[in-house]
N, C-alpha and C positions, 0 to 999 in steps of 0.2 A: 227579257223584254217585258215591259209592263204596259198596261193600257194607258194611252195618252203620252207615251214616250216619243220624243221627237228625234228624227235622224236626218242627217245631211248627206245626200248621195250625189256624187259627181262621176259621170262616165266620160272618159277622155279617149278619143280616137286620134292617133297620130300616124298617118299613112307613111311617114318617112322612117318609121322604126321597123326593125325586123318583124316578121309575121307574128310571132308569138308575143311580142311586146307592144303591139299596136293599140290594144284596148286595155285601159287601166280603170279599175273601179276604186273610188275613194269613198270611204264611209267616215263621216265625222272628221274630215280633213286628213285622213290617213289612208294610204294605199295598201291593200293587202298583197300577199305574195301569190295568191291563187290567180291563175289565168282564166278568163271567162271563155273566150273562143277566139279563133283567128279569123280575121276578116281580110280578104285579099282585095286590094284596089283602093279606091277612094270612096268617100261618101258624097261626092259631087263637087264639082268646081265651078259650076255655072249658076247664074242667077235666073236662068230660064226655067219654066215649069218642068217638073220632073214626075216620072211615073213611080218613084220610090215613095214608100209610106213610112212615116215615123209614128210610132205608137209609144205612149208612156203610160204604164200601169195596165197594159193589155197586150195581147199578141194576136196576130192573125194566124189561124190554124192552117197548116200546109194543105194545098189543094182543096181549099174550102172558101166559102164566102162568110164563114163564121168567125167572129171575134171572141176571144176568151178573156174575160176579166181576171186579172191576177192580183190586183191591188185591193187589199181590204183596209182602206184608210183614206186619207185626204192628201192632196198635193197642193202645196202652198205657193211655190215659186218655180217656174221653169225658165231656163235660159239656154239658148243655142248660140254658140260662138262660131265664128268663121275660121278659127284656128285652134290648135291644141293648147290647153292651159298647162302651165308648169305646176309641179307639186306645190311650190311656194304660193302661186296664185290660188290654187284650190284651198290651201290652208287659210289664206287671207279671207276668202269667201266664207269659209266656215266660222272664222273668228269674228267677222264683221257683225256689228249690231244690226238688228232688224230694221 
C-alpha cells in the first residue's frame, strides 16, 4: 500500500443468508474468502427512528461514551442501500467512472 492509493470498499449484509455468510467485504470489486463476523438478525426493516448507531471510519468503544477513530485517510463516497447488492452490482460500482 502506498501513500495516495485509492481503495473501493463495499460491505454487504444479507440477512437471508446462513449466519457465517451474512456479511461480505468487497475490496476493489472482489470479495475475499475471510469472514468478518456473524451478525444475527436484521439491520432494521423500519423507516422509523432507531437507537442503532452506524459509524464509518470509527467505532464506539464497548461500555463507554468514547469513540475511537480508526481511519487514517479520507472517505469520498458513502452509500447505504435498502437491500443486499449482488457481487455483479458491487463490481459494476467499482468499475463505474467517477
